[in-house]
N, C-alpha and C positions, 0 to 999 in steps of 0.2 A: 799644363803639360806644355814642354819646350822640345821642337825638332829642328836637328839639325840636317841637312844634306849636303854630301860632299861629292862634288861632280868631279873627276880627274881622268888624266891621260899620263900613262906613266913613260918615262925615257925609254928609247929602244935599246940602250946598253947599260940598264940598271941591271943588277945584282936581284935576279927573280928570286934566288934562295933565302937570300937575305932578307929583302921584302917580306917574302912570307913571313919569315920566322918574326919579324916586329910587328905585321898585322895580326896574327895569333898571340901574341904576347900582349899587344895592345888592348884587343877584344878580350882577352880573359881577364884583363885589369881593369878595363871599362864597365866588366860584369858586376865589379865586386865594390864600385864607386858611389856614393850615396846617390839618391835619385834615378839609378839608372833603371830604365824600362826597356829599352830591347834595341837591338843593333841589326841591321841586314844590308849584304853587299850584293851587286848586279855587275855582271861584265857584256855590255852589247857586243855585237858580230864586228864592229869596227875599234874594238878595244877601249872604248871610252868604259871608266867603271862609276855606277853610282854608288853611294855608300848613304845609309839613313840610320841615327841614332836618336830615340825618344829621353827624354828626362822630364822627371817630376817637374823641375823648374828651373829658369832661364840662370839661375845663381848655384844650381847643381851643374849644366852643361859647363859654363864657366870655369867651375871649381876643376871638372876633367878636364879641359882646354891648357887650365894652368900644372898641373900636376906635374911634377917634375920628371917623371920617366916619359910621359906623354910629351911634353914639350921638347925634351930632348930628339926623342923618334920623327916628331912634327918638323925639326930642322936639318935632319939626317933625309927627311923626304924632300925636302926644299933642295938639297944640294946633291942626291944621290938618285933620288925614285923618280919625281914628278917632272912632267913635261910641263905640264900647267894643270891647274885645278882652280874651282869655283865653290865656294861656300855659301849657302842660303841658311838663315836662319828664320826660326818663327814661332813668336811667343803665341799662346792659346790659338793653334790653328783652328780654321774651319774643316769639322770633320765630317763627312759622309760615308754612311757604311751600308754596303748590301749584304744580305745572307739570304740565300735561297731556301733554306729552311723555315723562314720565319715568313715566309709570304703565302 
C-alpha cells in the first residue's frame, strides 16, 4: 500500500465554486485509476484541510500524479487555489487498527 497525505491552506481570494468543481472532478477521476483504494478529505476549524489517498503501489500513485488532467488541475491549484500545501508520502505504512466489535 502507498499513502499520500495532502495538507493545505486555501487562498482567501480563491474561487470556491471553481475549486469545488475541480476537486469533485479529480476525485471522480482518481477513483477510476489503476490501484486506487480510497480517498478522504477533512477540514479543520482553522481552515486547514487534510486529504488522504490510498493506492495499491507507489507506481499507481505516481501515475495518478502525472495524469494529464490531474497535472493541469495541480498547476491551477498552485496558481489560483492554494496559499500553501505539504504532501507526505509513505510506502508500506505501519498500520494499527482497533475495532471494538473484535475485542
